[in-house]
mmCIF file of the C-alpha atoms, coordinates in Angstrom:
data_MODEL
# 
_entry.id   MODEL 
# 
loop_
_atom_site.group_PDB 
_atom_site.id 
_atom_site.type_symbol 
_atom_site.label_atom_id 
_atom_site.label_alt_id 
_atom_site.label_comp_id 
_atom_site.label_asym_id 
_atom_site.label_entity_id 
_atom_site.label_seq_id 
_atom_site.pdbx_PDB_ins_code 
_atom_site.Cartn_x 
_atom_site.Cartn_y 
_atom_site.Cartn_z 
_atom_site.occupancy 
_atom_site.B_iso_or_equiv 
_atom_site.pdbx_formal_charge 
_atom_site.auth_seq_id 
_atom_site.auth_comp_id 
_atom_site.auth_asym_id 
_atom_site.auth_atom_id 
_atom_site.pdbx_PDB_model_num 
ATOM 1   C CA . MET A 1 1   ? 0.000   0.000   0.000   1.00 0.00 ? 1   MET A CA 1 
ATOM 2   C CA . ALA A 1 2   ? 2.900   2.359   0.516   1.00 0.00 ? 2   ALA A CA 1 
ATOM 3   C CA . ASN A 1 3   ? 3.384   2.466   -3.266  1.00 0.00 ? 3   ASN A CA 1 
ATOM 4   C CA . PHE A 1 4   ? -0.263  3.298   -3.994  1.00 0.00 ? 4   PHE A CA 1 
ATOM 5   C CA . ARG A 1 5   ? -0.402  6.783   -2.511  1.00 0.00 ? 5   ARG A CA 1 
ATOM 6   C CA . HIS A 1 6   ? -1.767  9.449   -4.798  1.00 0.00 ? 6   HIS A CA 1 
ATOM 7   C CA . PRO A 1 7   ? -4.703  11.830  -4.387  1.00 0.00 ? 7   PRO A CA 1 
ATOM 8   C CA . ALA A 1 8   ? -6.248  10.993  -7.785  1.00 0.00 ? 8   ALA A CA 1 
ATOM 9   C CA . TRP A 1 9   ? -5.516  7.327   -8.431  1.00 0.00 ? 9   TRP A CA 1 
ATOM 10  C CA . GLY A 1 10  ? -4.128  5.797   -5.275  1.00 0.00 ? 10  GLY A CA 1 
ATOM 11  C CA . ALA A 1 11  ? -5.452  3.151   -2.906  1.00 0.00 ? 11  ALA A CA 1 
ATOM 12  C CA . SER A 1 12  ? -8.557  5.129   -1.932  1.00 0.00 ? 12  SER A CA 1 
ATOM 13  C CA . HIS A 1 13  ? -9.508  5.394   -5.618  1.00 0.00 ? 13  HIS A CA 1 
ATOM 14  C CA . ALA A 1 14  ? -8.985  1.649   -6.118  1.00 0.00 ? 14  ALA A CA 1 
ATOM 15  C CA . ALA A 1 15  ? -11.172 0.884   -3.094  1.00 0.00 ? 15  ALA A CA 1 
ATOM 16  C CA . ARG A 1 16  ? -13.912 3.222   -4.333  1.00 0.00 ? 16  ARG A CA 1 
ATOM 17  C CA . ASP A 1 17  ? -13.747 1.716   -7.849  1.00 0.00 ? 17  ASP A CA 1 
ATOM 18  C CA . TYR A 1 18  ? -14.109 -1.794  -6.441  1.00 0.00 ? 18  TYR A CA 1 
ATOM 19  C CA . SER A 1 19  ? -16.976 -0.856  -4.129  1.00 0.00 ? 19  SER A CA 1 
ATOM 20  C CA . LEU A 1 20  ? -18.859 1.086   -6.801  1.00 0.00 ? 20  LEU A CA 1 
ATOM 21  C CA . ALA A 1 21  ? -18.381 -1.661  -9.411  1.00 0.00 ? 21  ALA A CA 1 
ATOM 22  C CA . VAL A 1 22  ? -19.867 -4.192  -6.966  1.00 0.00 ? 22  VAL A CA 1 
ATOM 23  C CA . LYS A 1 23  ? -22.840 -1.892  -6.275  1.00 0.00 ? 23  LYS A CA 1 
ATOM 24  C CA . LEU A 1 24  ? -23.461 -1.211  -9.973  1.00 0.00 ? 24  LEU A CA 1 
ATOM 25  C CA . ALA A 1 25  ? -23.404 -4.902  -10.853 1.00 0.00 ? 25  ALA A CA 1 
ATOM 26  C CA . ALA A 1 26  ? -25.722 -5.740  -7.951  1.00 0.00 ? 26  ALA A CA 1 
ATOM 27  C CA . ALA A 1 27  ? -28.162 -3.049  -9.051  1.00 0.00 ? 27  ALA A CA 1 
ATOM 28  C CA . ASP A 1 28  ? -28.130 -4.540  -12.549 1.00 0.00 ? 28  ASP A CA 1 
ATOM 29  C CA . LYS A 1 29  ? -28.418 -8.057  -11.083 1.00 0.00 ? 29  LYS A CA 1 
ATOM 30  C CA . VAL A 1 30  ? -25.192 -9.121  -12.793 1.00 0.00 ? 30  VAL A CA 1 
ATOM 31  C CA . GLN A 1 31  ? -22.978 -11.753 -11.182 1.00 0.00 ? 31  GLN A CA 1 
ATOM 32  C CA . LEU A 1 32  ? -19.279 -10.884 -11.227 1.00 0.00 ? 32  LEU A CA 1 
ATOM 33  C CA . ASP A 1 33  ? -16.199 -12.959 -10.507 1.00 0.00 ? 33  ASP A CA 1 
ATOM 34  C CA . ASP A 1 34  ? -15.085 -11.194 -7.351  1.00 0.00 ? 34  ASP A CA 1 
ATOM 35  C CA . ASP A 1 35  ? -11.504 -12.465 -7.658  1.00 0.00 ? 35  ASP A CA 1 
ATOM 36  C CA . VAL A 1 36  ? -11.232 -10.849 -11.078 1.00 0.00 ? 36  VAL A CA 1 
ATOM 37  C CA . LEU A 1 37  ? -12.922 -7.597  -10.121 1.00 0.00 ? 37  LEU A CA 1 
ATOM 38  C CA . TYR A 1 38  ? -10.962 -7.196  -6.898  1.00 0.00 ? 38  TYR A CA 1 
ATOM 39  C CA . ALA A 1 39  ? -7.612  -7.837  -8.598  1.00 0.00 ? 39  ALA A CA 1 
ATOM 40  C CA . ALA A 1 40  ? -8.399  -5.542  -11.524 1.00 0.00 ? 40  ALA A CA 1 
ATOM 41  C CA . ALA A 1 41  ? -9.715  -2.751  -9.296  1.00 0.00 ? 41  ALA A CA 1 
ATOM 42  C CA . TRP A 1 42  ? -6.635  -2.777  -7.095  1.00 0.00 ? 42  TRP A CA 1 
ATOM 43  C CA . LEU A 1 43  ? -4.096  -3.122  -9.901  1.00 0.00 ? 43  LEU A CA 1 
ATOM 44  C CA . HIS A 1 44  ? -5.617  -1.067  -12.737 1.00 0.00 ? 44  HIS A CA 1 
ATOM 45  C CA . ASP A 1 45  ? -3.538  2.034   -11.973 1.00 0.00 ? 45  ASP A CA 1 
ATOM 46  C CA . MET A 1 46  ? -0.406  0.289   -10.680 1.00 0.00 ? 46  MET A CA 1 
ATOM 47  C CA . GLY A 1 47  ? 1.466   1.387   -13.797 1.00 0.00 ? 47  GLY A CA 1 
ATOM 48  C CA . ALA A 1 48  ? 1.405   4.942   -12.443 1.00 0.00 ? 48  ALA A CA 1 
ATOM 49  C CA . PHE A 1 49  ? 3.439   3.989   -9.361  1.00 0.00 ? 49  PHE A CA 1 
ATOM 50  C CA . ALA A 1 50  ? 7.020   3.019   -8.592  1.00 0.00 ? 50  ALA A CA 1 
ATOM 51  C CA . PRO A 1 51  ? 8.505   0.535   -9.097  1.00 0.00 ? 51  PRO A CA 1 
ATOM 52  C CA . TRP A 1 52  ? 6.275   -0.207  -12.109 1.00 0.00 ? 52  TRP A CA 1 
ATOM 53  C CA . ALA A 1 53  ? 5.834   3.287   -13.590 1.00 0.00 ? 53  ALA A CA 1 
ATOM 54  C CA . ASP A 1 54  ? 7.254   4.051   -17.008 1.00 0.00 ? 54  ASP A CA 1 
ATOM 55  C CA . PRO A 1 55  ? 6.832   7.728   -17.959 1.00 0.00 ? 55  PRO A CA 1 
ATOM 56  C CA . LYS A 1 56  ? 7.051   6.811   -21.645 1.00 0.00 ? 56  LYS A CA 1 
ATOM 57  C CA . ALA A 1 57  ? 4.209   4.272   -21.526 1.00 0.00 ? 57  ALA A CA 1 
ATOM 58  C CA . ASP A 1 58  ? 0.474   4.289   -20.874 1.00 0.00 ? 58  ASP A CA 1 
ATOM 59  C CA . HIS A 1 59  ? -0.128  3.341   -17.241 1.00 0.00 ? 59  HIS A CA 1 
ATOM 60  C CA . ALA A 1 60  ? -2.753  0.740   -18.174 1.00 0.00 ? 60  ALA A CA 1 
ATOM 61  C CA . GLU A 1 61  ? -0.349  -0.981  -20.556 1.00 0.00 ? 61  GLU A CA 1 
ATOM 62  C CA . VAL A 1 62  ? 2.324   -1.032  -17.848 1.00 0.00 ? 62  VAL A CA 1 
ATOM 63  C CA . ALA A 1 63  ? -0.211  -2.467  -15.403 1.00 0.00 ? 63  ALA A CA 1 
ATOM 64  C CA . LEU A 1 64  ? -1.049  -5.218  -17.899 1.00 0.00 ? 64  LEU A CA 1 
ATOM 65  C CA . SER A 1 65  ? 2.510   -6.430  -18.009 1.00 0.00 ? 65  SER A CA 1 
ATOM 66  C CA . SER A 1 66  ? 3.060   -6.059  -14.256 1.00 0.00 ? 66  SER A CA 1 
ATOM 67  C CA . ALA A 1 67  ? -0.219  -7.507  -12.974 1.00 0.00 ? 67  ALA A CA 1 
ATOM 68  C CA . ALA A 1 68  ? 0.616   -11.066 -14.054 1.00 0.00 ? 68  ALA A CA 1 
ATOM 69  C CA . GLU A 1 69  ? 3.782   -11.117 -11.989 1.00 0.00 ? 69  GLU A CA 1 
ATOM 70  C CA . VAL A 1 70  ? 2.139   -9.554  -8.951  1.00 0.00 ? 70  VAL A CA 1 
ATOM 71  C CA . LEU A 1 71  ? -0.848  -11.890 -9.092  1.00 0.00 ? 71  LEU A CA 1 
ATOM 72  C CA . ALA A 1 72  ? 1.258   -15.004 -9.695  1.00 0.00 ? 72  ALA A CA 1 
ATOM 73  C CA . GLY A 1 73  ? 3.256   -14.140 -6.585  1.00 0.00 ? 73  GLY A CA 1 
ATOM 74  C CA . ALA A 1 74  ? 0.000   -13.941 -4.633  1.00 0.00 ? 74  ALA A CA 1 
ATOM 75  C CA . GLY A 1 75  ? -1.212  -17.343 -5.815  1.00 0.00 ? 75  GLY A CA 1 
ATOM 76  C CA . PHE A 1 76  ? -3.947  -15.879 -8.037  1.00 0.00 ? 76  PHE A CA 1 
ATOM 77  C CA . PRO A 1 77  ? -5.596  -18.451 -10.364 1.00 0.00 ? 77  PRO A CA 1 
ATOM 78  C CA . ALA A 1 78  ? -3.784  -18.301 -13.705 1.00 0.00 ? 78  ALA A CA 1 
ATOM 79  C CA . ALA A 1 79  ? -7.012  -19.137 -15.561 1.00 0.00 ? 79  ALA A CA 1 
ATOM 80  C CA . LYS A 1 80  ? -8.486  -15.776 -14.475 1.00 0.00 ? 80  LYS A CA 1 
ATOM 81  C CA . LEU A 1 81  ? -5.523  -13.626 -15.454 1.00 0.00 ? 81  LEU A CA 1 
ATOM 82  C CA . ASP A 1 82  ? -6.690  -12.781 -18.985 1.00 0.00 ? 82  ASP A CA 1 
ATOM 83  C CA . THR A 1 83  ? -10.005 -11.513 -17.610 1.00 0.00 ? 83  THR A CA 1 
ATOM 84  C CA . VAL A 1 84  ? -8.169  -9.319  -15.085 1.00 0.00 ? 84  VAL A CA 1 
ATOM 85  C CA . ARG A 1 85  ? -5.935  -7.984  -17.851 1.00 0.00 ? 85  ARG A CA 1 
ATOM 86  C CA . GLY A 1 86  ? -8.973  -7.233  -20.020 1.00 0.00 ? 86  GLY A CA 1 
ATOM 87  C CA . ALA A 1 87  ? -10.560 -5.206  -17.234 1.00 0.00 ? 87  ALA A CA 1 
ATOM 88  C CA . ILE A 1 88  ? -7.321  -3.310  -16.621 1.00 0.00 ? 88  ILE A CA 1 
ATOM 89  C CA . ARG A 1 89  ? -6.847  -2.636  -20.337 1.00 0.00 ? 89  ARG A CA 1 
ATOM 90  C CA . THR A 1 90  ? -10.302 -1.043  -20.700 1.00 0.00 ? 90  THR A CA 1 
ATOM 91  C CA . HIS A 1 91  ? -10.790 0.674   -17.344 1.00 0.00 ? 91  HIS A CA 1 
ATOM 92  C CA . MET A 1 92  ? -10.526 4.203   -18.758 1.00 0.00 ? 92  MET A CA 1 
ATOM 93  C CA . HIS A 1 93  ? -13.680 5.925   -19.965 1.00 0.00 ? 93  HIS A CA 1 
ATOM 94  C CA . GLU A 1 94  ? -12.549 6.284   -23.577 1.00 0.00 ? 94  GLU A CA 1 
ATOM 95  C CA . ARG A 1 95  ? -12.029 2.539   -23.963 1.00 0.00 ? 95  ARG A CA 1 
ATOM 96  C CA . THR A 1 96  ? -14.642 -0.144  -24.635 1.00 0.00 ? 96  THR A CA 1 
ATOM 97  C CA . PRO A 1 97  ? -14.872 -2.922  -22.032 1.00 0.00 ? 97  PRO A CA 1 
ATOM 98  C CA . GLU A 1 98  ? -15.563 -6.559  -22.867 1.00 0.00 ? 98  GLU A CA 1 
ATOM 99  C CA . GLY A 1 99  ? -17.080 -8.787  -20.206 1.00 0.00 ? 99  GLY A CA 1 
ATOM 100 C CA . PRO A 1 100 ? -18.937 -7.972  -17.010 1.00 0.00 ? 100 PRO A CA 1 
ATOM 101 C CA . GLU A 1 101 ? -15.958 -7.328  -14.725 1.00 0.00 ? 101 GLU A CA 1 
ATOM 102 C CA . ALA A 1 102 ? -14.422 -5.006  -17.317 1.00 0.00 ? 102 ALA A CA 1 
ATOM 103 C CA . LEU A 1 103 ? -17.743 -3.189  -17.823 1.00 0.00 ? 103 LEU A CA 1 
ATOM 104 C CA . TYR A 1 104 ? -18.379 -2.491  -14.160 1.00 0.00 ? 104 TYR A CA 1 
ATOM 105 C CA . LEU A 1 105 ? -14.777 -1.474  -13.411 1.00 0.00 ? 105 LEU A CA 1 
ATOM 106 C CA . HIS A 1 106 ? -14.873 0.790   -16.473 1.00 0.00 ? 106 HIS A CA 1 
ATOM 107 C CA . ASP A 1 107 ? -18.107 2.459   -15.349 1.00 0.00 ? 107 ASP A CA 1 
ATOM 108 C CA . ALA A 1 108 ? -16.963 2.839   -11.744 1.00 0.00 ? 108 ALA A CA 1 
ATOM 109 C CA . ASP A 1 109 ? -13.721 4.410   -12.945 1.00 0.00 ? 109 ASP A CA 1 
ATOM 110 C CA . ALA A 1 110 ? -15.597 6.745   -15.313 1.00 0.00 ? 110 ALA A CA 1 
ATOM 111 C CA . LEU A 1 111 ? -18.008 7.847   -12.584 1.00 0.00 ? 111 LEU A CA 1 
ATOM 112 C CA . GLU A 1 112 ? -14.981 8.703   -10.417 1.00 0.00 ? 112 GLU A CA 1 
ATOM 113 C CA . TRP A 1 113 ? -14.346 11.668  -12.769 1.00 0.00 ? 113 TRP A CA 1 
ATOM 114 C CA . LEU A 1 114 ? -17.755 13.204  -12.021 1.00 0.00 ? 114 LEU A CA 1 
ATOM 115 C CA . GLY A 1 115 ? -19.468 14.579  -8.916  1.00 0.00 ? 115 GLY A CA 1 
ATOM 116 C CA . ALA A 1 116 ? -17.674 15.783  -5.820  1.00 0.00 ? 116 ALA A CA 1 
ATOM 117 C CA . ILE A 1 117 ? -15.102 13.003  -6.035  1.00 0.00 ? 117 ILE A CA 1 
ATOM 118 C CA . GLY A 1 118 ? -14.206 14.020  -9.591  1.00 0.00 ? 118 GLY A CA 1 
ATOM 119 C CA . ALA A 1 119 ? -13.603 17.588  -8.457  1.00 0.00 ? 119 ALA A CA 1 
ATOM 120 C CA . ALA A 1 120 ? -11.568 16.452  -5.473  1.00 0.00 ? 120 ALA A CA 1 
ATOM 121 C CA . ARG A 1 121 ? -9.429  14.093  -7.577  1.00 0.00 ? 121 ARG A CA 1 
ATOM 122 C CA . LEU A 1 122 ? -8.562  16.612  -10.291 1.00 0.00 ? 122 LEU A CA 1 
ATOM 123 C CA . LEU A 1 123 ? -8.015  19.555  -7.975  1.00 0.00 ? 123 LEU A CA 1 
ATOM 124 C CA . ALA A 1 124 ? -5.710  17.420  -5.845  1.00 0.00 ? 124 ALA A CA 1 
ATOM 125 C CA . LEU A 1 125 ? -3.379  17.302  -8.851  1.00 0.00 ? 125 LEU A CA 1 
ATOM 126 C CA . VAL A 1 126 ? -2.759  21.060  -8.820  1.00 0.00 ? 126 VAL A CA 1 
ATOM 127 C CA . ASP A 1 127 ? 0.890   21.952  -8.302  1.00 0.00 ? 127 ASP A CA 1 
ATOM 128 C CA . PRO A 1 128 ? 1.032   24.072  -5.112  1.00 0.00 ? 128 PRO A CA 1 
ATOM 129 C CA . ASN A 1 129 ? 4.057   25.940  -6.489  1.00 0.00 ? 129 ASN A CA 1 
ATOM 130 C CA . GLY A 1 130 ? 2.207   27.273  -9.527  1.00 0.00 ? 130 GLY A CA 1 
ATOM 131 C CA . ALA A 1 131 ? 3.665   24.955  -12.143 1.00 0.00 ? 131 ALA A CA 1 
ATOM 132 C CA . ALA A 1 132 ? 1.469   22.781  -14.326 1.00 0.00 ? 132 ALA A CA 1 
ATOM 133 C CA . PRO A 1 133 ? -1.057  21.531  -13.679 1.00 0.00 ? 133 PRO A CA 1 
ATOM 134 C CA . THR A 1 134 ? -2.607  24.751  -12.442 1.00 0.00 ? 134 THR A CA 1 
ATOM 135 C CA . THR A 1 135 ? -6.041  25.212  -10.916 1.00 0.00 ? 135 THR A CA 1 
ATOM 136 C CA . PRO A 1 136 ? -7.448  26.746  -14.138 1.00 0.00 ? 136 PRO A CA 1 
ATOM 137 C CA . MET A 1 137 ? -6.083  23.760  -16.064 1.00 0.00 ? 137 MET A CA 1 
ATOM 138 C CA . MET A 1 138 ? -7.821  21.364  -13.703 1.00 0.00 ? 138 MET A CA 1 
ATOM 139 C CA . ALA A 1 139 ? -11.073 23.343  -13.870 1.00 0.00 ? 139 ALA A CA 1 
ATOM 140 C CA . ALA A 1 140 ? -10.896 22.971  -17.659 1.00 0.00 ? 140 ALA A CA 1 
ATOM 141 C CA . GLY A 1 141 ? -10.192 19.271  -17.115 1.00 0.00 ? 141 GLY A CA 1 
ATOM 142 C CA . LEU A 1 142 ? -13.385 18.956  -15.080 1.00 0.00 ? 142 LEU A CA 1 
ATOM 143 C CA . GLU A 1 143 ? -15.350 20.599  -17.875 1.00 0.00 ? 143 GLU A CA 1 
ATOM 144 C CA . ASP A 1 144 ? -13.731 18.164  -20.308 1.00 0.00 ? 144 ASP A CA 1 
ATOM 145 C CA . MET A 1 145 ? -14.811 15.249  -18.125 1.00 0.00 ? 145 MET A CA 1 
ATOM 146 C CA . LEU A 1 146 ? -18.385 16.561  -18.108 1.00 0.00 ? 146 LEU A CA 1 
ATOM 147 C CA . ALA A 1 147 ? -18.309 16.689  -21.897 1.00 0.00 ? 147 ALA A CA 1 
ATOM 148 C CA . LYS A 1 148 ? -16.740 13.276  -22.512 1.00 0.00 ? 148 LYS A CA 1 
ATOM 149 C CA . VAL A 1 149 ? -17.435 10.861  -19.678 1.00 0.00 ? 149 VAL A CA 1 
ATOM 150 C CA . PRO A 1 150 ? -21.249 10.607  -19.522 1.00 0.00 ? 150 PRO A CA 1 
ATOM 151 C CA . ALA A 1 151 ? -21.568 9.097   -22.991 1.00 0.00 ? 151 ALA A CA 1 
ATOM 152 C CA . ARG A 1 152 ? -19.009 6.457   -22.009 1.00 0.00 ? 152 ARG A CA 1 
ATOM 153 C CA . VAL A 1 153 ? -20.859 5.158   -18.935 1.00 0.00 ? 153 VAL A CA 1 
ATOM 154 C CA . LEU A 1 154 ? -22.421 2.017   -20.356 1.00 0.00 ? 154 LEU A CA 1 
ATOM 155 C CA . SER A 1 155 ? -24.214 -0.027  -17.685 1.00 0.00 ? 155 SER A CA 1 
ATOM 156 C CA . PRO A 1 156 ? -27.841 0.663   -16.741 1.00 0.00 ? 156 PRO A CA 1 
ATOM 157 C CA . ALA A 1 157 ? -26.913 1.241   -13.086 1.00 0.00 ? 157 ALA A CA 1 
ATOM 158 C CA . GLY A 1 158 ? -24.039 3.525   -14.041 1.00 0.00 ? 158 GLY A CA 1 
ATOM 159 C CA . ARG A 1 159 ? -26.295 5.531   -16.342 1.00 0.00 ? 159 ARG A CA 1 
ATOM 160 C CA . ALA A 1 160 ? -28.780 5.860   -13.487 1.00 0.00 ? 160 ALA A CA 1 
ATOM 161 C CA . LEU A 1 161 ? -26.107 7.564   -11.357 1.00 0.00 ? 161 LEU A CA 1 
ATOM 162 C CA . LEU A 1 162 ? -25.141 10.017  -14.096 1.00 0.00 ? 162 LEU A CA 1 
ATOM 163 C CA . PRO A 1 163 ? -27.749 12.759  -13.552 1.00 0.00 ? 163 PRO A CA 1 
ATOM 164 C CA . ALA A 1 164 ? -26.808 13.285  -9.904  1.00 0.00 ? 164 ALA A CA 1 
ATOM 165 C CA . ARG A 1 165 ? -23.050 13.113  -10.515 1.00 0.00 ? 165 ARG A CA 1 
ATOM 166 C CA . LYS A 1 166 ? -23.272 15.470  -13.490 1.00 0.00 ? 166 LYS A CA 1 
ATOM 167 C CA . ALA A 1 167 ? -25.487 17.938  -11.620 1.00 0.00 ? 167 ALA A CA 1 
ATOM 168 C CA . GLU A 1 168 ? -23.136 17.962  -8.650  1.00 0.00 ? 168 GLU A CA 1 
ATOM 169 C CA . LEU A 1 169 ? -20.090 18.706  -10.791 1.00 0.00 ? 169 LEU A CA 1 
ATOM 170 C CA . GLU A 1 170 ? -21.948 21.239  -12.934 1.00 0.00 ? 170 GLU A CA 1 
ATOM 171 C CA . GLN A 1 171 ? -23.053 23.127  -9.800  1.00 0.00 ? 171 GLN A CA 1 
ATOM 172 C CA . PHE A 1 172 ? -19.528 23.051  -8.395  1.00 0.00 ? 172 PHE A CA 1 
ATOM 173 C CA . LEU A 1 173 ? -18.122 24.458  -11.638 1.00 0.00 ? 173 LEU A CA 1 
ATOM 174 C CA . ARG A 1 174 ? -20.813 27.172  -11.799 1.00 0.00 ? 174 ARG A CA 1 
ATOM 175 C CA . ASN A 1 175 ? -19.969 28.210  -8.245  1.00 0.00 ? 175 ASN A CA 1 
ATOM 176 C CA . LEU A 1 176 ? -16.225 28.086  -8.875  1.00 0.00 ? 176 LEU A CA 1 
ATOM 177 C CA . ARG A 1 177 ? -16.612 30.123  -12.059 1.00 0.00 ? 177 ARG A CA 1 
ATOM 178 C CA . ALA A 1 178 ? -18.746 32.746  -10.261 1.00 0.00 ? 178 ALA A CA 1 
ATOM 179 C CA . GLU A 1 179 ? -16.383 32.991  -7.290  1.00 0.00 ? 179 GLU A CA 1 
ATOM 180 C CA . SER A 1 180 ? -13.200 33.207  -9.369  1.00 0.00 ? 180 SER A CA 1 
ATOM 181 C CA . ASP A 1 181 ? -14.111 35.688  -12.111 1.00 0.00 ? 181 ASP A CA 1 
ATOM 182 C CA . ASN A 1 182 ? -14.621 32.944  -14.667 1.00 0.00 ? 182 ASN A CA 1 
ATOM 183 C CA . PHE A 1 183 ? -11.528 31.001  -13.438 1.00 0.00 ? 183 PHE A CA 1 
ATOM 184 C CA . ARG A 1 184 ? -9.249  34.060  -13.899 1.00 0.00 ? 184 ARG A CA 1 
ATOM 185 C CA . GLN A 1 185 ? -8.646  34.406  -10.164 1.00 0.00 ? 185 GLN A CA 1 
ATOM 186 C CA . LEU A 1 186 ? -7.724  30.815  -9.400  1.00 0.00 ? 186 LEU A CA 1 
# 
């Protein structure tokens, strides 16, 4: 756990993704392989952390190559590894998941970019010394998430959560815009 510390995609994010994926699947009455979902949820962003991180490679691709070794060392069933890798490969909102574990991890991860948690995650990335990413950059990133993510939430239960998450983030951005002279005083 010491390696998975990050305000936007660390251990707390992995735990929330797992929990939300379980809730979404239950709401849709879809049975998931919990071994697969749990492994994929906890390892999907591992490629962003030392010792696995590679700044020249996509973090999901790095996680794909690293997950097998980590899971083998933990005694994870080899027959389930391809399903874990599939869920890791497609966890990001712009990708298309295949299979139930991939779908519900994908939707949980996408919903993490909306609502209060989406705002908290992106604003936590702001460089406190004024370098990039700046607060205005992250506010623009939140607007980008509002524009792109909702169409990529695919499950019925995930789609049911969209109106509230969107409204929450939209209200936050309206308030932030009004209180910061249209983001110029951030």
